[in-house]
C-alpha positions in Angstrom: -0.1 -0.1 -0.1 1.5 3.4 -1.0 0.3 6.6 0.4 1.9 10.2 -0.1 4.1 11.3 2.8 4.1 7.8 4.5 7.3 6.5 6.2 6.0 3.0 5.9 6.0 3.6 2.3 9.2 5.8 2.1 7.4 8.6 0.4 8.4 11.5 2.6 9.6 14.4 0.6 13.3 14.9 0.8 14.5 18.4 1.5 17.5 18.1 -1.1 15.2 16.9 -3.9 12.3 19.0 -3.1 11.6 22.5 -4.4 10.0 23.6 -1.2 11.3 26.5 0.7 12.2 26.2 4.3 8.9 27.6 5.7 7.0 25.2 3.5 9.1 22.2 4.5 8.7 23.1 8.1 5.0 23.3 7.7 4.7 20.3 5.8 7.0 18.2 8.3 4.9 19.8 11.2 1.7 18.6 9.6 3.1 15.3 9.4 3.9 15.0 12.8 0.5 16.1 13.8 -0.9 13.5 11.5 1.2 10.6 13.0 0.3 11.8 16.7 -3.4 11.8 15.8 -2.9 8.4 14.4 -1.0 7.3 17.6 -3.8 8.5 19.5 -6.3 6.7 17.4 -4.3 3.6 17.3 -3.9 3.6 21.3 -7.7 4.0 21.8 -8.5 1.1 19.4 -5.7 -1.2 21.4 -7.4 -0.3 24.8 -10.8 -1.1 23.5 -9.4 -4.5 22.1 -7.7 -5.1 25.5 -11.1 -4.4 27.4 -12.4 -6.9 25.0 -10.0 -9.4 25.5 -10.3 -8.9 29.3 -14.0 -9.3 29.2 -14.0 -12.6 27.3 -11.2 -14.0 29.6 -13.2 -12.9 32.7 -14.8 -15.8 35.1 -17.4 -13.4 36.0 -18.3 -12.5 32.6 -21.4 -14.9 32.6 -22.8 -13.4 35.9 -25.8 -11.0 35.4 -25.0 -7.8 36.9 -27.5 -8.1 39.7 -25.8 -11.4 40.9 -22.4 -9.5 40.8 -24.0 -6.6 42.8 -25.1 -9.0 45.3 -21.7 -10.6 45.8 -20.0 -7.1 46.1 -22.7 -5.9 48.6 -22.0 -9.4 50.5 -18.3 -8.9 50.2 -17.9 -5.2 51.4 -20.6 -5.5 54.3 -18.8 -8.4 55.7 -15.3 -6.8 55.8 -14.4 -6.0 59.5 -11.7 -3.3 58.9 -11.5 -2.5 62.5 -9.4 -5.5 63.6 -7.6 -6.0 60.5 -7.4 -2.7 58.4 -6.7 -3.5 54.7 -3.8 -1.5 53.3 -2.8 -0.2 50.1 0.8 0.4 49.2 0.6 4.1 50.7 -2.5 4.5 52.8 -5.0 2.7 54.7 -8.1 1.5 53.0 -11.4 2.5 54.4 -14.6 0.5 53.9 -15.8 3.5 51.9 -12.9 2.8 49.6 -14.1 -0.6 48.4 -16.4 0.4 45.6 -13.8 2.2 43.8 -11.4 -0.8 44.1 -14.1 -3.0 43.0 -14.8 -0.6 39.9 -11.0 -0.7 38.8 -10.8 -4.4 38.2 -12.5 -4.4 34.8 -15.2 -2.6 32.8 -17.8 -5.2 33.8 -17.0 -4.7 37.4 -17.0 -0.9 37.3 -20.5 -1.0 35.8 -21.5 -3.3 38.4 -20.0 -1.3 41.1 -21.5 2.0 39.7 -25.1 0.3 39.4 -25.0 -0.7 43.1 -26.0 2.3 45.5 -25.6 0.3 48.6 -22.0 0.1 48.0 -21.6 3.9 48.0 -23.9 4.5 51.1 -21.0 5.5 53.5 -18.1 7.7 53.1 -15.2 8.5 55.7 -13.5 11.6 54.9 -10.2 13.0 56.9 -10.3 16.7 55.9 -7.2 17.8 57.9 -5.3 18.5 54.7 -6.2 21.4 52.8 -4.2 20.3 49.7 -6.6 17.3 49.1 -9.8 19.3 49.3 -10.4 19.3 45.6 -10.0 15.5 45.7 -12.1 14.9 48.7 -14.9 17.1 47.2 -14.7 15.0 43.9 -14.9 11.8 45.9 -17.9 13.1 47.8 -19.5 14.2 44.4 -18.9 10.4 43.0 -20.5 9.1 46.2 -23.4 11.4 46.1 -23.8 10.6 42.5 -23.9 6.8 43.0 -25.7 6.5 46.0 -28.8 7.4 44.3 -31.9 7.1 46.7 -30.3 4.8 49.3 -29.7 6.6 52.7 -26.1 8.1 52.9 -23.8 8.2 55.9 -21.0 10.6 56.0 -18.2 10.9 58.5 -15.7 13.7 58.6 -12.3 13.4 60.4 -10.7 16.5 61.5 -7.5 14.8 63.1 -4.5 17.1 62.7 -1.9 14.6 63.8 
C-alpha cells in the first residue's frame, strides 16, 4: 500500500530533492508530525478497546448477570471488618468506603456493576485535615453522592491534625 508522505512507504519528500522553501518544508513536517500523533492516539484507543474486550472474554465472572455480581459485591463489602484488621494499599489505609472504587477498577464489567449498586456507596469517611487534598475529597464526595441514588447516605468527617 502506498500513500503520500508515509514513512512506511518511504514517500516522505526529501529536502534536498524538494523545491519547497524552508517555511513550507517546516509546515509540511509539522503537519506530518501532527498526523502521526493523531494516528498514534487513535491506535492507542483502538488497542485499549481491544484489551478491554479481551479481558471481558477471559473473565470468569463475565457470565454473571449484573444483579448477581452486585449482590456478591454487597456481601463482600459488608462482611469486611476493618476495625481489627485494616486493609492496606501501598501508601495508605483503605477505609470501608474505598471498596466501591477498588471493585470498579478491576474491569469494565465490575466498574458498571459497582456504579449501579447504590448500597456500595452508602457510607463515606473523609479525613479533611489537609487543605491540599480538598479538591480530591470534594470530587470523591460528589462521586459517592452521584452513585448512592436513593439509598440513605452516611458521611463521617475526620478532623485529626496528627
